[in-house]
C-alpha positions as CSV (number, residue, x, y, z in Angstrom):
1,X,89.0,97.1,69.8
2,X,89.0,100.3,70.4
3,X,87.7,100.9,74.1
4,X,90.2,98.6,75.2
5,X,93.2,100.2,73.2
6,X,93.0,102.9,74.9
7,X,93.4,101.6,78.4
8,X,96.7,99.6,77.0
9,X,98.1,102.7,76.1
10,X,97.3,104.5,79.3
11,X,98.9,101.9,81.1
12,X,102.3,101.6,78.8
13,X,102.8,105.6,78.2
14,X,102.6,105.1,82.5
15,X,104.5,101.9,83.3
16,X,107.3,103.8,80.3
17,X,107.3,107.0,82.7
18,X,107.1,105.3,85.5
19,X,110.6,103.1,84.6
20,X,111.8,106.7,83.9
21,X,111.1,108.9,86.5
22,X,112.6,106.0,89.0
23,X,115.4,105.0,86.8
24,X,116.7,109.0,87.7
25,X,116.6,108.6,91.4
26,X,119.9,108.2,93.3
27,X,120.5,105.6,95.0
28,X,120.5,107.7,98.3
29,X,116.9,108.5,97.6
30,X,115.3,105.6,96.6
31,X,114.5,103.6,99.1
32,X,112.8,106.7,101.1
33,X,110.8,107.1,98.3
34,X,109.8,103.8,97.6
35,X,108.9,103.9,101.2
36,X,106.7,106.2,100.8
37,X,104.9,105.9,97.7
38,X,104.2,101.8,98.8
39,X,102.7,103.3,102.0
40,X,100.8,106.1,100.0
41,X,99.3,103.3,97.6
42,X,97.4,102.3,100.3
43,X,94.2,104.0,97.6
44,X,95.0,101.0,95.7
45,X,93.0,98.4,98.5
46,X,89.5,100.3,98.3
47,X,90.0,100.3,94.2
48,X,90.6,96.4,95.0
49,X,87.6,96.2,97.8
50,X,85.4,98.2,95.4
51,X,86.4,95.2,93.0
52,X,85.8,92.1,94.9
53,X,82.6,94.2,96.0
54,X,81.5,93.4,92.0
55,X,79.0,91.1,91.1
56,X,80.6,89.4,88.0
57,X,81.2,85.7,89.6
58,X,83.6,83.4,91.1
59,X,86.5,84.7,88.5
60,X,85.7,88.5,89.6
61,X,85.7,87.2,93.5
62,X,88.9,85.3,93.6
63,X,90.4,88.2,91.5
64,X,89.2,91.0,94.1
65,X,90.7,88.7,96.9
66,X,93.8,88.5,95.5
67,X,93.5,92.6,94.5
68,X,93.1,93.7,97.9
69,X,95.4,90.7,99.5
70,X,98.3,92.4,97.3
71,X,97.8,95.7,97.6
72,X,97.5,95.0,101.5
73,X,100.8,93.8,101.4
74,X,102.0,96.4,99.6
75,X,101.2,99.1,102.4
76,X,102.3,97.4,105.0
77,X,105.8,96.4,104.1
78,X,105.8,100.3,102.9
79,X,104.6,101.1,106.6
80,X,107.2,98.6,107.7
81,X,110.6,99.8,105.9
82,X,109.6,103.3,106.3
83,X,109.5,102.5,109.9
84,X,113.0,100.8,110.3
85,X,114.4,103.6,107.9
86,X,113.6,106.1,110.4
87,X,114.9,103.7,113.4
88,X,117.9,104.4,112.0
89,X,117.6,107.7,112.3
90,X,116.9,108.2,116.2
91,X,119.8,108.4,118.8
92,X,119.9,106.4,121.2
93,X,118.5,107.0,124.6
94,X,120.3,106.0,127.9
């Protein structure tokens, strides 16, 4: 039970700090901040690939595959939002 208490504590504290940081961001900066952080979170793909590669059975393989899929969607979405946001600032060329 003690080895499970530390990860749960870290998760709860990270969720609380993340919520507090995001709620303090002004609306004008929210989209650039979130699109940038989604794009940077490509590191989660590496962790998901490592988790999917572990030999822990069928359930682990399915969860690993889902983790890779959702992490990839997150990164691609971050890049698309960033690209769309940057398009708004480009000047039209004749």
